[in-house]
N, C-alpha and C positions, 0 to 999 in steps of 0.2 A: 504493501501500498503507498510505503515512503516513497519506492521507487517510481509509483505513477503521479506522484505528485511532485516530487522531482520535475520528471520530464514535462507535466503541465506547466508546470514553475515557467522553465525550461523554454517551452516553446512561446508562452506567452510572451515572456522577454524579445525573443527573436521575433515573434511577430509586431510589437510596439515599436523596436528599433525599425524594422522593416518599413513600419508604416510613419514613422518622424521621418528616415530619408527619402521616402514616397515623397512626404508634404514639403519637406524642403526644396525638392530640384523641382515640385511642379510650381511651386509659389516663388521662380526664378521669373525675372525680365528676361525674355531672351535679344541674344545679342546680336544684334543687326549689321555694326561696324559704320552707324552713320548717326549722325549727331540727334536726327529728329527722325522720327516711326509713323506709321500713317495704323491707323487704330480703328478698324473697323466691327462695329457693332451689330448684335443680331438684329436689331429695330430697323438698322440697314444705314444710319447715322456712320459719316467719317469724321474722324477727327485726326488733327496730327500737332506731335508732339514731343516732349522727351519722357520717353519710358524711365520709369525708376526702377530697380529691383525692392522688391516690397515681400516681406511674410504673412503676410494675412488675407484674406479672401478680396483682396478690392488689389488692382492695378493702379498705380501711380503714373498722372499725367501732368507734366511741366511744360509753361510757353504753349500755351494751347491755342490751335488755331482752326476754324473747320471753312463751308466753304458755304456761301448762302448766293441763291438766284435774286437776280434784282431785276424788276422788268421797267423799263423805259414806256413810263405813260405816252409818250408821241406815237412813236413806231410800236408797241407791245413787243420789242426784241427784249430777248432775255439775254441778260448776261450772267457770269459767274465772278463774284467776289469773296478773297478769300478774309475773313471776320478773324481779328485775335478776340480770346476771351480774355474777362477783366474788367471789362468797360460796363457789366451791367449790373442793376442796383445793389447785388451783394457781394461784390467785386472779388470772384474767388482769383485765386492764387494759384489753384491746382484743381485736378479731376480726379476724384475715387470710380474708378471704375470695378463695378461687380466682373468677376473672371468670368462666370460664369455668362455675362452677355456679351464678353467677345469673340468676335469672329475666325477675326485675323488679325495679327500685326506682318507688315511690312517696311523695309527700309524706305526715307526717302533718300534717294541719290545726291548728292551735293552741289550737282547740276543740271536737276530735276528743274521744271518750271514753280513748282511749288516750293522750292529749297529758295529760290531765289526770290520768289514774292516775300518768305517770311524775311531773309537777311534785306530786305527792303521795307519792309514792316518795323524789326528790328531796329534798322540803324535811324529809321525818321524819330523815333522815341527819345 
């Protein structure tokens, strides 16, 4: 009986250690090799920002931008504009996104159109 209890204890300890390693691995932000990442959410929204490592159930995104369509009232033409978050009434300095809502994370290449627009907006501040 003591051997059985010792085996159960050892097995439980091994399972807990494996679970802790899995959680630590899963909660790492992926390495994209670029300063900015595109984060697509399950609801279709896309944000661009600096993804940070986090040990929680949330992904932290800083220096956040998003694309918004604007319609010219005269021509009815729609143009896409890159907007920096933070100007809202609550003045957010970061986004905490539930990991379960993240569909994909992609690098924003430094020579891409989005990266150039971000650099222009950051230089203007």
